[in-house]
PDB file of all heavy atoms in Angstrom:
ATOM      1  N   MET A   1      16.204 -14.243 -20.237  1.00  0.00           N
ATOM      2  CA  MET A   1      14.906 -14.686 -19.654  1.00  0.00           C
ATOM      3  C   MET A   1      15.216 -15.971 -18.850  1.00  0.00           C
ATOM      4  O   MET A   1      15.782 -16.886 -19.344  1.00  0.00           O
ATOM      5  CB  MET A   1      14.014 -15.008 -20.888  1.00  0.00           C
ATOM      6  CG  MET A   1      12.700 -15.562 -20.602  1.00  0.00           C
ATOM      7  SD  MET A   1      11.811 -15.714 -22.121  1.00  0.00           S
ATOM      8  CE  MET A   1      10.249 -16.425 -21.476  1.00  0.00           C
ATOM      9  N   LEU A   2      14.642 -15.868 -17.547  1.00  0.00           N
ATOM     10  CA  LEU A   2      14.766 -16.972 -16.755  1.00  0.00           C
ATOM     11  C   LEU A   2      13.729 -17.957 -16.861  1.00  0.00           C
ATOM     12  O   LEU A   2      12.435 -17.546 -17.148  1.00  0.00           O
ATOM     13  CB  LEU A   2      14.736 -16.482 -15.173  1.00  0.00           C
ATOM     14  CG  LEU A   2      15.963 -15.709 -14.843  1.00  0.00           C
ATOM     15  CD1 LEU A   2      15.719 -15.119 -13.448  1.00  0.00           C
ATOM     16  CD2 LEU A   2      17.248 -16.421 -14.958  1.00  0.00           C
ATOM     17  N   ARG A   3      13.836 -19.230 -16.816  1.00  0.00           N
ATOM     18  CA  ARG A   3      12.870 -20.248 -16.809  1.00  0.00           C
ATOM     19  C   ARG A   3      12.706 -20.940 -15.655  1.00  0.00           C
ATOM     20  O   ARG A   3      13.716 -21.432 -14.978  1.00  0.00           O
ATOM     21  CB  ARG A   3      13.251 -21.220 -17.987  1.00  0.00           C
ATOM     22  CG  ARG A   3      12.140 -22.217 -18.312  1.00  0.00           C
ATOM     23  CD  ARG A   3      12.483 -23.071 -19.566  1.00  0.00           C
ATOM     24  NE  ARG A   3      13.412 -24.121 -19.062  1.00  0.00           N
ATOM     25  CZ  ARG A   3      13.765 -25.004 -19.926  1.00  0.00           C
ATOM     26  NH1 ARG A   3      13.410 -25.011 -21.159  1.00  0.00           N
ATOM     27  NH2 ARG A   3      14.562 -26.023 -19.458  1.00  0.00           N
ATOM     28  N   SER A   4      11.513 -21.097 -15.097  1.00  0.00           N
ATOM     29  CA  SER A   4      11.214 -21.899 -13.847  1.00  0.00           C
ATOM     30  C   SER A   4      11.489 -23.225 -14.035  1.00  0.00           C
ATOM     31  O   SER A   4      11.289 -23.978 -15.048  1.00  0.00           O
ATOM     32  CB  SER A   4       9.777 -21.547 -13.504  1.00  0.00           C
ATOM     33  OG  SER A   4       9.522 -22.453 -12.525  1.00  0.00           O
ATOM     34  N   THR A   5      11.933 -23.915 -12.845  1.00  0.00           N
ATOM     35  CA  THR A   5      12.190 -25.274 -12.974  1.00  0.00           C
ATOM     36  C   THR A   5      11.031 -25.950 -12.272  1.00  0.00           C
ATOM     37  O   THR A   5      11.169 -27.257 -12.078  1.00  0.00           O
ATOM     38  CB  THR A   5      13.578 -25.698 -12.184  1.00  0.00           C
ATOM     39  OG1 THR A   5      13.473 -25.210 -10.872  1.00  0.00           O
ATOM     40  CG2 THR A   5      14.734 -25.039 -13.015  1.00  0.00           C
ATOM     41  N   SER A   6       9.987 -25.468 -11.765  1.00  0.00           N
ATOM     42  CA  SER A   6       8.945 -26.120 -11.121  1.00  0.00           C
ATOM     43  C   SER A   6       7.776 -26.012 -12.263  1.00  0.00           C
ATOM     44  O   SER A   6       7.749 -25.225 -13.196  1.00  0.00           O
ATOM     45  CB  SER A   6       8.428 -25.463  -9.957  1.00  0.00           C
ATOM     46  OG  SER A   6       8.063 -24.088 -10.130  1.00  0.00           O
ATOM     47  N   THR A   7       6.807 -26.965 -12.058  1.00  0.00           N
ATOM     48  CA  THR A   7       5.729 -27.107 -12.927  1.00  0.00           C
ATOM     49  C   THR A   7       4.353 -26.945 -12.199  1.00  0.00           C
ATOM     50  O   THR A   7       4.330 -27.169 -10.971  1.00  0.00           O
ATOM     51  CB  THR A   7       5.740 -28.454 -13.696  1.00  0.00           C
ATOM     52  OG1 THR A   7       5.275 -29.478 -12.641  1.00  0.00           O
ATOM     53  CG2 THR A   7       7.048 -28.602 -14.217  1.00  0.00           C
ATOM     54  N   SER A   8       3.391 -26.589 -12.912  1.00  0.00           N
ATOM     55  CA  SER A   8       2.078 -26.594 -12.352  1.00  0.00           C
ATOM     56  C   SER A   8       1.182 -27.866 -12.863  1.00  0.00           C
ATOM     57  O   SER A   8       0.030 -27.756 -12.853  1.00  0.00           O
ATOM     58  CB  SER A   8       1.345 -25.281 -12.761  1.00  0.00           C
ATOM     59  OG  SER A   8       1.195 -25.154 -14.119  1.00  0.00           O
ATOM     60  N   THR A   9       1.916 -28.727 -13.474  1.00  0.00           N
ATOM     61  CA  THR A   9       1.215 -29.878 -14.064  1.00  0.00           C
ATOM     62  C   THR A   9       1.910 -31.270 -13.620  1.00  0.00           C
ATOM     63  O   THR A   9       3.135 -31.105 -13.470  1.00  0.00           O
ATOM     64  CB  THR A   9       1.078 -29.762 -15.578  1.00  0.00           C
ATOM     65  OG1 THR A   9       0.255 -30.896 -16.026  1.00  0.00           O
ATOM     66  CG2 THR A   9       2.354 -29.742 -16.230  1.00  0.00           C
ATOM     67  N   THR A  10       1.167 -32.218 -13.632  1.00  0.00           N
ATOM     68  CA  THR A  10       1.785 -33.609 -13.387  1.00  0.00           C
ATOM     69  C   THR A  10       1.574 -34.412 -14.655  1.00  0.00           C
ATOM     70  O   THR A  10       1.606 -35.640 -14.579  1.00  0.00           O
ATOM     71  CB  THR A  10       1.061 -34.234 -12.208  1.00  0.00           C
ATOM     72  OG1 THR A  10      -0.244 -34.427 -12.343  1.00  0.00           O
ATOM     73  CG2 THR A  10       1.524 -33.503 -10.921  1.00  0.00           C
ATOM     74  N   ALA A  11       1.349 -33.767 -15.717  1.00  0.00           N
ATOM     75  CA  ALA A  11       1.193 -34.511 -16.951  1.00  0.00           C
ATOM     76  C   ALA A  11       2.230 -35.600 -17.385  1.00  0.00           C
ATOM     77  O   ALA A  11       1.859 -36.643 -17.825  1.00  0.00           O
ATOM     78  CB  ALA A  11       1.053 -33.588 -18.233  1.00  0.00           C
ATOM     79  N   GLY A  12       3.414 -35.131 -17.155  1.00  0.00           N
ATOM     80  CA  GLY A  12       4.517 -36.158 -17.444  1.00  0.00           C
ATOM     81  C   GLY A  12       4.419 -37.447 -16.527  1.00  0.00           C
ATOM     82  O   GLY A  12       4.741 -38.483 -17.028  1.00  0.00           O
ATOM     83  N   ALA A  13       3.794 -37.246 -15.344  1.00  0.00           N
ATOM     84  CA  ALA A  13       3.677 -38.322 -14.478  1.00  0.00           C
ATOM     85  C   ALA A  13       2.603 -39.199 -14.933  1.00  0.00           C
ATOM     86  O   ALA A  13       2.560 -40.429 -14.709  1.00  0.00           O
ATOM     87  CB  ALA A  13       3.650 -37.979 -12.914  1.00  0.00           C
ATOM     88  N   THR A  14       1.513 -38.547 -15.246  1.00  0.00           N
ATOM     89  CA  THR A  14       0.303 -39.330 -15.529  1.00  0.00           C
ATOM     90  C   THR A  14       0.199 -40.014 -16.957  1.00  0.00           C
ATOM     91  O   THR A  14      -0.510 -40.850 -17.034  1.00  0.00           O
ATOM     92  CB  THR A  14      -0.976 -38.378 -15.376  1.00  0.00           C
ATOM     93  OG1 THR A  14      -0.897 -37.304 -16.202  1.00  0.00           O
ATOM     94  CG2 THR A  14      -1.147 -37.881 -13.881  1.00  0.00           C
ATOM     95  N   ASP A  15       0.898 -39.497 -17.797  1.00  0.00           N
ATOM     96  CA  ASP A  15       1.034 -40.062 -19.120  1.00  0.00           C
ATOM     97  C   ASP A  15       2.150 -41.100 -19.341  1.00  0.00           C
ATOM     98  O   ASP A  15       2.379 -41.526 -20.534  1.00  0.00           O
ATOM     99  CB  ASP A  15       0.950 -38.967 -20.202  1.00  0.00           C
ATOM    100  CG  ASP A  15       2.302 -38.212 -20.353  1.00  0.00           C
ATOM    101  OD1 ASP A  15       3.229 -38.617 -19.590  1.00  0.00           O
ATOM    102  OD2 ASP A  15       2.440 -37.444 -21.175  1.00  0.00           O
ATOM    103  N   GLY A  16       2.801 -41.433 -18.259  1.00  0.00           N
ATOM    104  CA  GLY A  16       3.875 -42.453 -18.501  1.00  0.00           C
ATOM    105  C   GLY A  16       5.221 -41.782 -18.742  1.00  0.00           C
ATOM    106  O   GLY A  16       6.180 -42.550 -18.888  1.00  0.00           O
ATOM    107  N   GLY A  17       5.310 -40.475 -18.805  1.00  0.00           N
ATOM    108  CA  GLY A  17       6.533 -39.859 -19.243  1.00  0.00           C
ATOM    109  C   GLY A  17       7.506 -40.010 -17.994  1.00  0.00           C
ATOM    110  O   GLY A  17       7.112 -40.121 -16.910  1.00  0.00           O
ATOM    111  N   ARG A  18       8.774 -39.849 -18.290  1.00  0.00           N
ATOM    112  CA  ARG A  18       9.827 -39.886 -17.434  1.00  0.00           C
ATOM    113  C   ARG A  18      10.525 -38.647 -17.119  1.00  0.00           C
ATOM    114  O   ARG A  18      11.236 -38.461 -16.166  1.00  0.00           O
ATOM    115  CB  ARG A  18      11.000 -40.821 -17.756  1.00  0.00           C
ATOM    116  CG  ARG A  18      10.328 -42.348 -17.950  1.00  0.00           C
ATOM    117  CD  ARG A  18      11.497 -43.273 -18.343  1.00  0.00           C
ATOM    118  NE  ARG A  18      12.458 -42.805 -19.361  1.00  0.00           N
ATOM    119  CZ  ARG A  18      13.735 -43.066 -19.591  1.00  0.00           C
ATOM    120  NH1 ARG A  18      14.172 -44.024 -18.767  1.00  0.00           N
ATOM    121  NH2 ARG A  18      14.405 -42.438 -20.318  1.00  0.00           N
ATOM    122  N   PHE A  19      10.103 -37.667 -17.883  1.00  0.00           N
ATOM    123  CA  PHE A  19      10.683 -36.313 -17.616  1.00  0.00           C
ATOM    124  C   PHE A  19       9.662 -35.117 -17.350  1.00  0.00           C
ATOM    125  O   PHE A  19       8.507 -35.281 -17.993  1.00  0.00           O
ATOM    126  CB  PHE A  19      11.598 -35.899 -18.952  1.00  0.00           C
ATOM    127  CG  PHE A  19      12.763 -36.999 -18.965  1.00  0.00           C
ATOM    128  CD1 PHE A  19      12.599 -38.106 -19.854  1.00  0.00           C
ATOM    129  CD2 PHE A  19      13.852 -36.660 -18.357  1.00  0.00           C
ATOM    130  CE1 PHE A  19      13.666 -38.906 -19.908  1.00  0.00           C
ATOM    131  CE2 PHE A  19      14.929 -37.537 -18.412  1.00  0.00           C
ATOM    132  CZ  PHE A  19      14.811 -38.597 -19.132  1.00  0.00           C
ATOM    133  N   CYS A  20      10.003 -34.130 -16.646  1.00  0.00           N
ATOM    134  CA  CYS A  20       9.167 -33.110 -16.432  1.00  0.00           C
ATOM    135  C   CYS A  20       8.709 -32.354 -17.657  1.00  0.00           C
ATOM    136  O   CYS A  20       9.694 -31.936 -18.464  1.00  0.00           O
ATOM    137  CB  CYS A  20       9.768 -32.148 -15.354  1.00  0.00           C
ATOM    138  SG  CYS A  20       8.865 -30.571 -15.037  1.00  0.00           S
ATOM    139  N   PRO A  21       7.426 -32.030 -17.932  1.00  0.00           N
ATOM    140  CA  PRO A  21       7.120 -31.358 -19.169  1.00  0.00           C
ATOM    141  C   PRO A  21       7.482 -29.877 -19.200  1.00  0.00           C
ATOM    142  O   PRO A  21       7.583 -29.335 -20.397  1.00  0.00           O
ATOM    143  CB  PRO A  21       5.573 -31.611 -19.287  1.00  0.00           C
ATOM    144  CG  PRO A  21       5.116 -31.732 -17.950  1.00  0.00           C
ATOM    145  CD  PRO A  21       6.348 -32.418 -17.218  1.00  0.00           C
ATOM    146  N   SER A  22       7.848 -29.274 -18.116  1.00  0.00           N
ATOM    147  CA  SER A  22       8.191 -27.857 -18.207  1.00  0.00           C
ATOM    148  C   SER A  22       9.617 -27.643 -18.093  1.00  0.00           C
ATOM    149  O   SER A  22      10.158 -26.786 -18.803  1.00  0.00           O
ATOM    150  CB  SER A  22       7.602 -27.118 -16.861  1.00  0.00           C
ATOM    151  OG  SER A  22       6.091 -27.154 -16.980  1.00  0.00           O
ATOM    152  N   CYS A  23      10.417 -28.346 -17.295  1.00  0.00           N
ATOM    153  CA  CYS A  23      11.772 -28.097 -17.164  1.00  0.00           C
ATOM    154  C   CYS A  23      12.718 -29.311 -17.657  1.00  0.00           C
ATOM    155  O   CYS A  23      13.915 -28.950 -17.734  1.00  0.00           O
ATOM    156  CB  CYS A  23      12.148 -27.852 -15.680  1.00  0.00           C
ATOM    157  SG  CYS A  23      12.019 -29.278 -14.561  1.00  0.00           S
ATOM    158  N   GLY A  24      12.043 -30.340 -17.952  1.00  0.00           N
ATOM    159  CA  GLY A  24      12.989 -31.507 -18.584  1.00  0.00           C
ATOM    160  C   GLY A  24      13.733 -32.141 -17.599  1.00  0.00           C
ATOM    161  O   GLY A  24      14.396 -33.260 -18.027  1.00  0.00           O
ATOM    162  N   SER A  25      13.487 -32.002 -16.282  1.00  0.00           N
ATOM    163  CA  SER A  25      14.151 -32.772 -15.317  1.00  0.00           C
ATOM    164  C   SER A  25      13.658 -34.180 -15.200  1.00  0.00           C
ATOM    165  O   SER A  25      12.240 -34.371 -15.527  1.00  0.00           O
ATOM    166  CB  SER A  25      14.078 -32.148 -13.899  1.00  0.00           C
ATOM    167  OG  SER A  25      14.715 -30.898 -13.971  1.00  0.00           O
ATOM    168  N   ALA A  26      14.423 -35.098 -14.847  1.00  0.00           N
ATOM    169  CA  ALA A  26      13.778 -36.506 -14.629  1.00  0.00           C
ATOM    170  C   ALA A  26      12.747 -36.389 -13.409  1.00  0.00           C
ATOM    171  O   ALA A  26      12.991 -35.797 -12.469  1.00  0.00           O
ATOM    172  CB  ALA A  26      14.907 -37.533 -14.351  1.00  0.00           C
ATOM    173  N   LEU A  27      11.723 -37.027 -13.634  1.00  0.00           N
ATOM    174  CA  LEU A  27      10.594 -36.999 -12.664  1.00  0.00           C
ATOM    175  C   LEU A  27      11.086 -37.747 -11.351  1.00  0.00           C
ATOM    176  O   LEU A  27      10.603 -37.253 -10.240  1.00  0.00           O
ATOM    177  CB  LEU A  27       9.415 -37.701 -13.080  1.00  0.00           C
ATOM    178  CG  LEU A  27       8.663 -36.871 -14.119  1.00  0.00           C
ATOM    179  CD1 LEU A  27       7.310 -37.529 -14.613  1.00  0.00           C
ATOM    180  CD2 LEU A  27       8.061 -35.491 -13.604  1.00  0.00           C
ATOM    181  N   ASP A  28      12.032 -38.536 -11.393  1.00  0.00           N
ATOM    182  CA  ASP A  28      12.504 -39.101 -10.065  1.00  0.00           C
ATOM    183  C   ASP A  28      13.318 -38.105  -9.279  1.00  0.00           C
ATOM    184  O   ASP A  28      13.587 -38.346  -8.194  1.00  0.00           O
ATOM    185  CB  ASP A  28      13.340 -40.365 -10.336  1.00  0.00           C
ATOM    186  CG  ASP A  28      14.564 -40.223 -11.163  1.00  0.00           C
ATOM    187  OD1 ASP A  28      14.805 -39.109 -11.598  1.00  0.00           O
ATOM    188  OD2 ASP A  28      15.255 -41.262 -11.229  1.00  0.00           O
ATOM    189  N   THR A  29      13.652 -36.974  -9.751  1.00  0.00           N
ATOM    190  CA  THR A  29      14.328 -35.896  -9.111  1.00  0.00           C
ATOM    191  C   THR A  29      13.349 -34.919  -8.634  1.00  0.00           C
ATOM    192  O   THR A  29      13.734 -33.940  -7.881  1.00  0.00           O
ATOM    193  CB  THR A  29      15.484 -35.203  -9.934  1.00  0.00           C
ATOM    194  OG1 THR A  29      14.928 -34.594 -11.066  1.00  0.00           O
ATOM    195  CG2 THR A  29      16.611 -36.368 -10.335  1.00  0.00           C
ATOM    196  N   CYS A  30      12.165 -34.810  -9.262  1.00  0.00           N
ATOM    197  CA  CYS A  30      11.189 -34.002  -8.741  1.00  0.00           C
ATOM    198  C   CYS A  30      10.454 -34.408  -7.548  1.00  0.00           C
ATOM    199  O   CYS A  30      10.495 -35.603  -7.197  1.00  0.00           O
ATOM    200  CB  CYS A  30      10.000 -33.779  -9.856  1.00  0.00           C
ATOM    201  SG  CYS A  30      10.621 -33.075 -11.437  1.00  0.00           S
ATOM    202  N   VAL A  31       9.927 -33.433  -6.739  1.00  0.00           N
ATOM    203  CA  VAL A  31       9.121 -33.951  -5.577  1.00  0.00           C
ATOM    204  C   VAL A  31       7.738 -33.436  -5.660  1.00  0.00           C
ATOM    205  O   VAL A  31       7.448 -32.520  -6.513  1.00  0.00           O
ATOM    206  CB  VAL A  31       9.754 -33.396  -4.293  1.00  0.00           C
ATOM    207  CG1 VAL A  31      11.192 -34.044  -4.069  1.00  0.00           C
ATOM    208  CG2 VAL A  31       9.837 -31.941  -4.268  1.00  0.00           C
ATOM    209  N   ASP A  32       6.733 -34.122  -4.895  1.00  0.00           N
ATOM    210  CA  ASP A  32       5.449 -33.617  -4.896  1.00  0.00           C
ATOM    211  C   ASP A  32       5.302 -32.434  -4.005  1.00  0.00           C
ATOM    212  O   ASP A  32       5.788 -32.477  -2.863  1.00  0.00           O
ATOM    213  CB  ASP A  32       4.480 -34.686  -4.527  1.00  0.00           C
ATOM    214  CG  ASP A  32       4.414 -35.771  -5.604  1.00  0.00           C
ATOM    215  OD1 ASP A  32       4.582 -35.479  -6.722  1.00  0.00           O
ATOM    216  OD2 ASP A  32       4.075 -36.983  -5.256  1.00  0.00           O
ATOM    217  N   CYS A  33       4.616 -31.437  -4.401  1.00  0.00           N
ATOM    218  CA  CYS A  33       4.312 -30.303  -3.476  1.00  0.00           C
ATOM    219  C   CYS A  33       3.492 -30.746  -2.341  1.00  0.00           C
ATOM    220  O   CYS A  33       2.418 -31.498  -2.680  1.00  0.00           O
ATOM    221  CB  CYS A  33       3.611 -29.260  -4.234  1.00  0.00           C
ATOM    222  SG  CYS A  33       3.093 -27.913  -3.218  1.00  0.00           S
ATOM    223  N   GLN A  34       3.696 -30.471  -1.104  1.00  0.00           N
ATOM    224  CA  GLN A  34       2.962 -30.915  -0.041  1.00  0.00           C
ATOM    225  C   GLN A  34       1.558 -30.101   0.062  1.00  0.00           C
ATOM    226  O   GLN A  34       0.734 -30.577   0.814  1.00  0.00           O
ATOM    227  CB  GLN A  34       3.753 -30.628   1.390  1.00  0.00           C
ATOM    228  CG  GLN A  34       4.876 -31.508   1.492  1.00  0.00           C
ATOM    229  CD  GLN A  34       4.617 -32.985   1.472  1.00  0.00           C
ATOM    230  OE1 GLN A  34       3.672 -33.451   2.095  1.00  0.00           O
ATOM    231  NE2 GLN A  34       5.283 -33.705   0.652  1.00  0.00           N
ATOM    232  N   GLY A  35       1.419 -29.006  -0.546  1.00  0.00           N
ATOM    233  CA  GLY A  35       0.252 -28.157  -0.569  1.00  0.00           C
ATOM    234  C   GLY A  35      -0.779 -28.592  -1.667  1.00  0.00           C
ATOM    235  O   GLY A  35      -1.869 -28.740  -1.348  1.00  0.00           O
ATOM    236  N   CYS A  36      -0.280 -28.932  -2.883  1.00  0.00           N
ATOM    237  CA  CYS A  36      -1.275 -29.301  -3.842  1.00  0.00           C
ATOM    238  C   CYS A  36      -1.026 -30.446  -4.787  1.00  0.00           C
ATOM    239  O   CYS A  36      -1.765 -30.849  -5.569  1.00  0.00           O
ATOM    240  CB  CYS A  36      -1.244 -27.939  -4.877  1.00  0.00           C
ATOM    241  SG  CYS A  36       0.119 -27.754  -5.880  1.00  0.00           S
ATOM    242  N   GLY A  37       0.210 -30.989  -4.562  1.00  0.00           N
ATOM    243  CA  GLY A  37       0.470 -32.354  -5.172  1.00  0.00           C
ATOM    244  C   GLY A  37       1.187 -32.113  -6.504  1.00  0.00           C
ATOM    245  O   GLY A  37       1.491 -33.143  -7.211  1.00  0.00           O
ATOM    246  N   SER A  38       1.353 -30.992  -7.032  1.00  0.00           N
ATOM    247  CA  SER A  38       2.026 -30.712  -8.217  1.00  0.00           C
ATOM    248  C   SER A  38       3.543 -31.183  -8.072  1.00  0.00           C
ATOM    249  O   SER A  38       4.080 -31.121  -7.124  1.00  0.00           O
ATOM    250  CB  SER A  38       2.005 -29.349  -8.776  1.00  0.00           C
ATOM    251  OG  SER A  38       0.640 -28.986  -9.079  1.00  0.00           O
ATOM    252  N   GLN A  39       4.107 -31.526  -9.258  1.00  0.00           N
ATOM    253  CA  GLN A  39       5.508 -31.778  -9.274  1.00  0.00           C
ATOM    254  C   GLN A  39       6.253 -30.510  -9.165  1.00  0.00           C
ATOM    255  O   GLN A  39       6.157 -29.410  -9.817  1.00  0.00           O
ATOM    256  CB  GLN A  39       5.940 -32.460 -10.626  1.00  0.00           C
ATOM    257  CG  GLN A  39       5.293 -33.878 -10.849  1.00  0.00           C
ATOM    258  CD  GLN A  39       6.066 -34.864  -9.978  1.00  0.00           C
ATOM    259  OE1 GLN A  39       7.286 -34.860 -10.130  1.00  0.00           O
ATOM    260  NE2 GLN A  39       5.330 -35.654  -9.252  1.00  0.00           N
ATOM    261  N   VAL A  40       7.330 -30.574  -8.238  1.00  0.00           N
ATOM    262  CA  VAL A  40       8.290 -29.351  -8.041  1.00  0.00           C
ATOM    263  C   VAL A  40       9.733 -29.914  -8.467  1.00  0.00           C
ATOM    264  O   VAL A  40      10.165 -30.835  -7.999  1.00  0.00           O
ATOM    265  CB  VAL A  40       8.334 -28.885  -6.619  1.00  0.00           C
ATOM    266  CG1 VAL A  40       9.187 -27.701  -6.451  1.00  0.00           C
ATOM    267  CG2 VAL A  40       6.753 -28.522  -6.199  1.00  0.00           C
ATOM    268  N   GLY A  41      10.149 -29.138  -9.444  1.00  0.00           N
ATOM    269  CA  GLY A  41      11.540 -29.562 -10.078  1.00  0.00           C
ATOM    270  C   GLY A  41      12.595 -29.280  -9.098  1.00  0.00           C
ATOM    271  O   GLY A  41      12.610 -28.456  -8.090  1.00  0.00           O
ATOM    272  N   PRO A  42      13.811 -29.966  -9.294  1.00  0.00           N
ATOM    273  CA  PRO A  42      15.091 -29.704  -8.450  1.00  0.00           C
ATOM    274  C   PRO A  42      15.414 -28.242  -8.560  1.00  0.00           C
ATOM    275  O   PRO A  42      15.377 -27.692  -9.724  1.00  0.00           O
ATOM    276  CB  PRO A  42      15.980 -30.596  -9.073  1.00  0.00           C
ATOM    277  CG  PRO A  42      15.665 -30.912 -10.536  1.00  0.00           C
ATOM    278  CD  PRO A  42      14.120 -30.781 -10.513  1.00  0.00           C
ATOM    279  N   GLY A  43      15.932 -27.668  -7.563  1.00  0.00           N
ATOM    280  CA  GLY A  43      16.322 -26.201  -7.577  1.00  0.00           C
ATOM    281  C   GLY A  43      15.215 -25.375  -7.373  1.00  0.00           C
ATOM    282  O   GLY A  43      15.398 -24.093  -7.062  1.00  0.00           O
ATOM    283  N   ALA A  44      14.040 -25.692  -7.394  1.00  0.00           N
ATOM    284  CA  ALA A  44      12.935 -24.798  -7.189  1.00  0.00           C
ATOM    285  C   ALA A  44      12.626 -24.612  -5.729  1.00  0.00           C
ATOM    286  O   ALA A  44      12.727 -25.495  -4.936  1.00  0.00           O
ATOM    287  CB  ALA A  44      11.640 -25.241  -7.894  1.00  0.00           C
ATOM    288  N   LEU A  45      12.444 -23.253  -5.307  1.00  0.00           N
ATOM    289  CA  LEU A  45      12.255 -23.120  -3.960  1.00  0.00           C
ATOM    290  C   LEU A  45      10.853 -22.833  -3.589  1.00  0.00           C
ATOM    291  O   LEU A  45      10.438 -23.193  -2.345  1.00  0.00           O
ATOM    292  CB  LEU A  45      12.805 -21.731  -3.573  1.00  0.00           C
ATOM    293  CG  LEU A  45      14.374 -21.591  -3.832  1.00  0.00           C
ATOM    294  CD1 LEU A  45      14.967 -20.219  -3.441  1.00  0.00           C
ATOM    295  CD2 LEU A  45      15.118 -22.618  -2.929  1.00  0.00           C
ATOM    296  N   PHE A  46       9.910 -22.790  -4.643  1.00  0.00           N
ATOM    297  CA  PHE A  46       8.568 -22.632  -4.388  1.00  0.00           C
ATOM    298  C   PHE A  46       7.784 -23.394  -5.551  1.00  0.00           C
ATOM    299  O   PHE A  46       8.181 -23.536  -6.574  1.00  0.00           O
ATOM    300  CB  PHE A  46       8.080 -21.111  -4.383  1.00  0.00           C
ATOM    301  CG  PHE A  46       8.706 -20.418  -3.363  1.00  0.00           C
ATOM    302  CD1 PHE A  46       9.851 -19.708  -3.575  1.00  0.00           C
ATOM    303  CD2 PHE A  46       8.216 -20.286  -2.025  1.00  0.00           C
ATOM    304  CE1 PHE A  46      10.394 -18.898  -2.514  1.00  0.00           C
ATOM    305  CE2 PHE A  46       8.643 -19.547  -0.936  1.00  0.00           C
ATOM    306  CZ  PHE A  46       9.825 -18.975  -1.265  1.00  0.00           C
ATOM    307  N   CYS A  47       6.577 -23.814  -5.208  1.00  0.00           N
ATOM    308  CA  CYS A  47       5.628 -24.604  -6.188  1.00  0.00           C
ATOM    309  C   CYS A  47       5.084 -23.477  -7.043  1.00  0.00           C
ATOM    310  O   CYS A  47       4.562 -22.310  -6.494  1.00  0.00           O
ATOM    311  CB  CYS A  47       4.532 -25.245  -5.377  1.00  0.00           C
ATOM    312  SG  CYS A  47       3.334 -25.942  -6.582  1.00  0.00           S
ATOM    313  N   SER A  48       5.190 -23.550  -8.374  1.00  0.00           N
ATOM    314  CA  SER A  48       4.568 -22.567  -9.275  1.00  0.00           C
ATOM    315  C   SER A  48       3.121 -22.627  -9.326  1.00  0.00           C
ATOM    316  O   SER A  48       2.488 -21.691  -9.936  1.00  0.00           O
ATOM    317  CB  SER A  48       5.269 -22.766 -10.646  1.00  0.00           C
ATOM    318  OG  SER A  48       4.808 -23.952 -11.149  1.00  0.00           O
ATOM    319  N   ASN A  49       2.397 -23.712  -8.822  1.00  0.00           N
ATOM    320  CA  ASN A  49       0.995 -23.803  -8.849  1.00  0.00           C
ATOM    321  C   ASN A  49       0.385 -23.162  -7.670  1.00  0.00           C
ATOM    322  O   ASN A  49      -0.578 -22.414  -7.897  1.00  0.00           O
ATOM    323  CB  ASN A  49       0.672 -25.437  -8.774  1.00  0.00           C
ATOM    324  CG  ASN A  49      -0.790 -25.532  -9.215  1.00  0.00           C
ATOM    325  OD1 ASN A  49      -1.331 -24.892 -10.182  1.00  0.00           O
ATOM    326  ND2 ASN A  49      -1.411 -26.366  -8.436  1.00  0.00           N
ATOM    327  N   CYS A  50       0.931 -23.462  -6.489  1.00  0.00           N
ATOM    328  CA  CYS A  50       0.172 -22.788  -5.336  1.00  0.00           C
ATOM    329  C   CYS A  50       1.088 -21.832  -4.455  1.00  0.00           C
ATOM    330  O   CYS A  50       0.700 -21.283  -3.532  1.00  0.00           O
ATOM    331  CB  CYS A  50      -0.256 -24.001  -4.450  1.00  0.00           C
ATOM    332  SG  CYS A  50       1.071 -24.847  -3.520  1.00  0.00           S
ATOM    333  N   GLY A  51       2.467 -21.852  -4.733  1.00  0.00           N
ATOM    334  CA  GLY A  51       3.231 -20.925  -4.173  1.00  0.00           C
ATOM    335  C   GLY A  51       3.892 -21.385  -2.753  1.00  0.00           C
ATOM    336  O   GLY A  51       4.704 -20.720  -2.160  1.00  0.00           O
ATOM    337  N   ARG A  52       3.500 -22.518  -2.426  1.00  0.00           N
ATOM    338  CA  ARG A  52       4.057 -23.105  -1.157  1.00  0.00           C
ATOM    339  C   ARG A  52       5.608 -23.276  -1.193  1.00  0.00           C
ATOM    340  O   ARG A  52       6.179 -23.823  -2.379  1.00  0.00           O
ATOM    341  CB  ARG A  52       3.427 -24.344  -0.845  1.00  0.00           C
ATOM    342  CG  ARG A  52       3.934 -24.902   0.521  1.00  0.00           C
ATOM    343  CD  ARG A  52       3.014 -26.173   0.926  1.00  0.00           C
ATOM    344  NE  ARG A  52       3.659 -26.738   2.048  1.00  0.00           N
ATOM    345  CZ  ARG A  52       2.955 -27.541   2.953  1.00  0.00           C
ATOM    346  NH1 ARG A  52       1.626 -27.791   2.742  1.00  0.00           N
ATOM    347  NH2 ARG A  52       3.425 -27.915   4.041  1.00  0.00           N
ATOM    348  N   ALA A  53       6.276 -23.094  -0.223  1.00  0.00           N
ATOM    349  CA  ALA A  53       7.786 -23.299  -0.234  1.00  0.00           C
ATOM    350  C   ALA A  53       8.012 -24.766  -0.238  1.00  0.00           C
ATOM    351  O   ALA A  53       7.230 -25.536   0.327  1.00  0.00           O
ATOM    352  CB  ALA A  53       8.351 -22.674   1.127  1.00  0.00           C
ATOM    353  N   ARG A  54       9.076 -25.128  -0.915  1.00  0.00           N
ATOM    354  CA  ARG A  54       9.526 -26.481  -1.013  1.00  0.00           C
ATOM    355  C   ARG A  54       9.964 -26.962   0.262  1.00  0.00           C
ATOM    356  O   ARG A  54       9.935 -27.601   1.089  1.00  0.00           O
ATOM    357  CB  ARG A  54      10.590 -26.635  -2.031  1.00  0.00           C
ATOM    358  CG  ARG A  54      10.981 -28.067  -2.338  1.00  0.00           C
ATOM    359  CD  ARG A  54      12.003 -28.099  -3.460  1.00  0.00           C
ATOM    360  NE  ARG A  54      12.368 -29.476  -3.537  1.00  0.00           N
ATOM    361  CZ  ARG A  54      13.023 -29.871  -4.433  1.00  0.00           C
ATOM    362  NH1 ARG A  54      13.418 -29.235  -5.422  1.00  0.00           N
ATOM    363  NH2 ARG A  54      13.491 -31.111  -4.390  1.00  0.00           N
TER     364      ARG A  54
END
């Protein structure tokens, strides 16, 4: 089973967390999606929230 490295939530960023709640990556390695603002984890090619290419 493959697990996505992108998230559809910014909960880790808004609650003071330092790691992505979906993939466990450090949030400083994640980038904000230019389409919807969700965190996109390293290695993800597309945002899991809106589908925009990274």
